[in-house]
C-alpha positions in Angstrom: 82.7 128.2 85.5 84.0 125.1 87.2 85.3 121.6 86.3 82.8 118.8 86.9 83.5 115.1 86.9 81.0 113.5 84.5 80.4 109.7 84.4 81.5 109.1 80.8 80.8 105.4 80.8 80.2 102.3 82.9 81.3 98.7 82.9 80.9 95.5 85.0 81.9 91.9 85.4 80.4 89.0 87.2 82.0 85.6 87.7 80.4 82.7 85.8 79.6 80.6 88.8 76.2 81.2 90.4 75.5 80.1 94.0 71.7 79.8 94.7 70.0 79.7 98.0 69.2 76.1 97.3 72.9 75.4 96.9 73.5 77.0 100.3 70.8 74.8 101.9 73.2 71.9 101.2 76.2 73.7 102.8 74.8 75.2 106.0 71.7 75.1 108.1 69.6 77.7 106.3 66.7 78.0 103.9 65.7 80.0 100.8 62.8 81.5 102.8 65.1 82.5 105.7 67.6 84.2 103.4 65.1 86.0 101.2 63.0 87.2 104.1 66.0 88.7 105.9 68.1 90.0 102.9 66.2 89.7 99.7 69.0 87.7 98.2 68.1 84.7 95.9 71.5 84.1 94.3 75.0 85.4 94.0 78.1 85.1 91.8 81.2 83.4 93.2 84.7 83.8 91.6 86.7 80.8 90.6 89.6 79.7 92.8 92.1 81.1 90.3 90.1 84.3 89.6 91.3 87.3 91.6 89.9 90.7 92.4 92.4 92.2 89.9 91.2 90.0 87.2 87.6 91.0 87.7 88.6 94.7 88.0 90.4 94.5 84.6 87.3 92.8 83.0 85.0 95.6 84.2 87.5 98.3 83.2 87.7 97.0 79.7 84.0 97.2 79.3 83.9 100.8 80.6 86.8 101.8 78.3 85.0 100.2 75.3 81.7 101.9 76.2 83.4 105.3 76.3 85.0 104.7 72.9 88.5 105.3 74.4 91.8 103.6 74.4 93.7 102.7 77.7 96.2 105.4 76.8 93.4 108.0 77.1 93.2 107.3 80.9 95.2 109.5 83.4 94.7 107.5 86.6 93.2 104.4 88.3 91.5 104.2 91.7 90.2 100.9 92.9 88.0 100.4 95.9 88.5 97.0 97.4 88.8 95.1 100.7 90.1 91.9 99.0 93.3 92.8 97.0 95.2 90.2 95.1 98.3 90.9 97.3 99.2 92.9 100.3 101.1 95.1 97.8 101.2 96.3 95.2 97.7 97.6 94.8 95.0 96.2 92.5 95.1 99.6 90.8 98.6 99.2 89.5 97.8 95.8 88.3 94.9 97.2 86.3 97.2 100.0 85.0 99.9 97.7 84.0 97.8 95.0 82.4 95.7 97.4 80.4 98.7 99.6 79.3 97.4 102.8 81.0 100.2 105.4 81.0 102.1 106.3 84.2 100.0 108.4 86.5 98.1 108.1 89.8 97.1 104.5 90.7 96.1 103.3 94.2 93.5 101.4 96.2 90.9 102.8 98.6 89.7 100.7 101.5 86.3 101.7 103.0 84.6 98.3 102.7 81.1 98.6 101.3 81.3 102.4 101.2 84.6 102.1 99.2 83.2 103.0 95.8 81.7 106.3 97.1 85.0 107.1 98.8 86.9 106.3 95.5 84.4 108.4 93.5 84.9 111.4 95.8 88.7 111.0 95.7 88.7 110.9 91.9 86.3 113.9 91.7 88.7 115.9 93.8 91.7 115.2 91.5 89.6 116.2 88.5 88.3 119.4 90.2 91.9 120.4 91.0 92.8 119.9 87.3 95.3 117.1 88.2 93.7 114.6 85.9 91.3 114.6 82.9 90.0 111.0 83.0 90.1 108.6 85.9 89.0 105.0 85.9 87.2 104.3 89.2 86.5 100.7 90.0 84.9 98.8 92.8 86.0 95.1 92.9 85.7 92.4 95.5 86.3 88.7 96.0 84.3 88.6 99.2 84.0 84.8 99.0 87.7 84.7 100.0 87.0 86.1 103.5 83.7 84.4 104.2 83.4 81.7 106.8 81.3 79.2 104.9 80.2 77.6 108.2 78.6 80.8 109.5 75.1 80.9 108.2 74.5 84.5 109.2 77.2 85.9 106.9 78.0 83.3 104.2 74.5 83.8 102.6 75.1 87.5 102.1 78.4 88.1 100.4 79.5 87.7 96.8 82.0 88.6 94.1 82.2 91.0 91.1 83.4 94.3 89.8 82.0 97.5 88.4 83.7 100.5 86.8 83.1 104.0 85.7 85.2 106.5 83.8 85.1 110.0 85.1 86.0 112.8 82.7 86.6 116.5 83.4 84.0 118.8 81.8 83.3 122.5 82.2 80.0 123.1 83.9 78.2 126.4 83.6 74.7 125.1 84.5 75.0 124.2 88.2 72.8 121.4 89.3 71.3 121.2 85.8 74.7 120.3 84.4 76.2 116.8 84.2 78.6 115.6 86.8 79.2 114.9 90.5 77.6 117.7 92.4 78.5 116.7 95.9 80.0 113.8 98.0 79.5 113.2 101.7 81.8 110.8 103.5 81.8 109.6 107.2 83.3 107.0 109.5 82.9 106.2 113.1 85.9 104.1 114.2 84.4 103.5 117.7 82.0 101.1 115.9 84.6 99.2 114.0 84.0 95.9 115.9 80.4 95.7 114.6 81.6 94.6 111.2 85.2 93.4 110.8 87.4 90.4 109.9 88.9 88.1 112.5 92.5 88.8 111.4 94.9 90.7 109.2 98.4 90.9 108.0 100.0 92.6 111.0 97.9 90.9 113.7 97.2 87.2 112.8 99.2 87.0 109.6 96.1 85.9 107.7 93.1 87.5 106.1 90.6 86.4 108.8 86.9 86.0 108.0 83.9 88.3 108.2 82.4 88.9 111.7 79.2 90.9 111.9 76.8 92.0 114.6 73.9 91.9 112.3 71.2 93.7 114.3 73.5 96.5 115.3 74.7 97.0 111.8 71.2 97.0 110.4 70.1 99.6 113.0 73.0 102.0 112.2 72.7 101.4 108.5 69.1 102.7 108.5 70.1 105.7 110.7 73.2 106.7 108.9 71.7 106.3 105.4 68.8 108.6 106.5 71.2 111.1 107.9 73.6 111.3 104.9 70.7 111.4 102.4 69.1 114.3 104.3 72.5 116.1 104.4 72.9 115.6 100.6 69.5 117.1 99.9 70.0 120.0 102.2 73.5 120.8 100.9 72.2 120.9 97.3 69.0 122.7 98.2 66.8 120.0 96.6 63.9 117.8 97.6 63.4 114.0 97.1 61.3 114.8 94.0 64.4 116.1 92.3 66.0 112.6 92.4 65.3 110.4 89.4 67.1 107.3 90.7 68.4 105.9 94.0 71.4 103.7 93.4 72.1 102.2 96.8 74.6 99.8 98.1 73.1 96.3 97.7 73.4 94.9 101.2 69.8 94.2 102.3 66.5 94.8 100.6 65.0 96.0 103.9 67.6 98.7 104.3 67.1 99.8 100.7 63.3 99.9 101.2 63.7 101.9 104.4 65.8 104.5 102.6 63.3 104.8 99.7 60.5 105.2 102.2 62.3 108.1 103.9 62.7 109.7 100.5 59.0 109.0 99.6 60.4 107.3 96.5 58.6 104.5 94.7 60.7 101.3 94.5 60.3 101.7 90.8 62.8 104.6 91.1 65.3 102.4 93.0 68.0 100.3 91.3 67.8 96.9 93.0 70.2 94.1 92.2 70.7 92.5 95.6 68.4 89.6 94.7 70.8 88.3 92.0 74.1 90.0 93.0 74.1 89.6 96.8 76.4 91.9 98.7 79.5 92.6 96.6 80.8 95.3 99.0 82.7 98.0 97.1 81.6 96.5 93.7 77.9 96.8 94.7 77.0 100.4 93.5 79.0 100.3 90.2 77.5 96.9 89.3 74.0 98.2 89.9 74.7 101.4 88.0 76.1 99.5 85.0 73.1 97.1 84.9 70.6 100.0 85.0 72.5 102.0 82.3 72.8 99.1 79.9 69.1 98.2 80.5 68.1 101.7 79.5 66.6 102.6 82.8 69.1 105.3 83.8 69.3 107.9 81.0 71.5 110.9 80.4 70.4 114.0 82.3 68.8 112.2 85.2 69.8 112.8 88.8 71.2 109.9 90.7 71.7 109.5 94.5 74.2 106.9 95.4 74.6 105.9 99.1 76.3 103.2 101.1 77.4 102.0 104.5 80.0 99.5 105.4 82.6 98.3 108.0 84.4 101.0 109.9 81.7 101.9 110.3 81.8 104.0 107.1 79.0 105.6 105.2 78.6 108.1 102.5 76.6 109.5 99.5 77.1 111.1 96.1 74.7 113.2 94.1 75.4 112.8 90.4 73.6 114.1 87.3 74.2 111.3 84.7 
């Protein structure tokens, strides 16, 4: 018998403001056709000037707590995946903890850019497996609009804001892969490739946040390769085949990358959760946002097997196999 981390509930938050491709046509030299053809994105949500990553994380967390039928005092810890914290310190996680009235316990941020939520999920799973926490709030939250160069048409059309959350709860699992919970996580990074996707500055270098810089073709090439590799590793590790997967819940960066991964799995796009068209790339918030939308829409149901995967700056990449 072993402890598994089950996803007890989900929650999400999207800012009120919607920025369409038509709006972007008025801001930079681009077109709806160009954006859709290369990314699949039609619109994205942009946070208000006075709306922070922490504010969005709190809103998503409240929905996850409500969906679980819990109180904030029932939570043991908070882990937030983000690249765009409110402050250099303290972490977004302690803001969530303090504002919601979650008792003293572990609370920290994880920074792995677009792979951040998978990293945070794996970290929380390890705390639960060791018996060090019973329920952990895991959040992906980003205000990517705050580090976008709005004059760079190759990147400003891609990124967006939002937050998604899950509550992981410890549960004894006697049923192996047939049982609920996180069955494996697989994390990687290759720092030699960090310049492919980075910001132009930082606190200890330029004294500012900098803006996103991306070598688009190279990132696309490695995203396809790394996603294929980590998906194959996940299947092999768990001794399953693509037919055992009910839903692919990928990072929502680019529809062509998503379609490539689905093709390698021989999965119909009907089995893939796709939100990139109306969410854009929300980095660490991407997977939990997509998950919550699919759960609340009744697509993802209890007992189904999910494969989550992502790649981001670092370069980082990873996957998680979860029975919901």
